[in-house]
C-alpha positions as CSV (number, residue, x, y, z in Angstrom):
1,M,100.4,114.0,4.0
2,N,96.7,114.4,3.2
3,E,95.4,114.9,6.8
4,F,93.1,117.7,7.6
5,S,91.4,119.0,10.8
6,V,88.2,121.0,11.3
7,C,87.9,123.4,14.2
8,Q,84.9,125.5,15.3
9,F,85.3,128.7,17.3
10,F,82.8,130.1,19.8
11,T,85.0,133.0,20.9
12,E,88.6,134.1,20.2
13,T,89.9,131.6,22.9
14,E,87.1,129.0,23.1
15,Y,87.2,126.4,20.3
16,E,86.7,122.7,19.6
17,Y,88.3,120.4,17.1
18,V,85.4,118.5,15.5
19,R,87.6,116.4,13.2
20,R,91.3,115.6,13.5
21,Y,93.5,114.0,10.9
22,V,90.8,113.1,8.4
23,S,90.7,113.0,4.6
24,M,89.9,116.1,2.6
25,E,86.5,114.6,1.8
26,D,85.6,114.1,5.5
27,A,86.9,117.6,6.4
28,I,84.8,119.2,3.7
29,T,81.7,117.3,4.8
30,A,82.3,118.4,8.5
31,F,83.0,122.0,7.3
32,K,79.7,122.1,5.5
33,F,77.8,120.7,8.5
34,Y,79.4,123.1,11.0
35,T,78.8,126.2,8.8
36,N,75.2,125.3,8.2
37,N,73.9,124.1,11.5
38,V,71.7,125.8,14.1
39,A,74.8,127.0,16.1
40,S,76.3,128.7,13.1
41,K,73.0,130.3,12.1
42,L,72.5,131.8,15.6
43,G,76.1,133.0,15.9
44,I,77.0,130.5,18.7
45,T,79.7,129.3,16.3
46,N,81.4,132.3,14.9
47,R,84.3,130.8,12.9
48,V,85.1,127.4,11.3
49,I,88.4,126.5,9.7
50,I,90.0,123.5,7.9
51,T,93.7,123.2,8.5
52,D,96.2,120.9,6.7
53,Y,99.0,118.8,8.1
54,G,101.2,121.8,8.4
55,D,98.5,123.7,10.4
56,C,97.9,126.1,7.5
57,I,94.3,127.3,7.0
58,V,92.9,126.0,3.7
59,A,89.3,127.2,4.3
60,E,87.7,129.6,6.7
61,W,84.1,130.6,7.4
62,K,83.0,133.5,9.6
63,Y,79.5,134.2,11.1
64,G,77.9,137.0,9.2
65,K,80.4,136.9,6.4
66,G,80.3,133.4,5.1
67,L,83.3,131.8,3.3
68,V,86.2,134.2,3.7
69,F,89.0,132.0,2.5
70,P,89.7,131.0,-0.1
71,I,88.3,134.1,-1.6
72,M,85.9,133.1,-4.3
73,E,85.1,135.6,-7.0
74,K,81.3,135.7,-7.7
75,A,80.4,134.4,-11.1
76,K,79.2,137.1,-13.5
């Protein structure tokens, strides 16, 4: 199934699903928004993930680190 969810974390135990069971395109759009908004820039949001239907993380962003998964090698 091609269903994805996007979740933003405020602390280790406080989180909010901002999209559930959406297409990859919708998940990426939400991921970009929630990793570039005021809350993410101030550190209110400290982590954002996209998960697939099997609840596996396919993308992860962390405050102060940026995109941490998948690991992207910088272009030379």
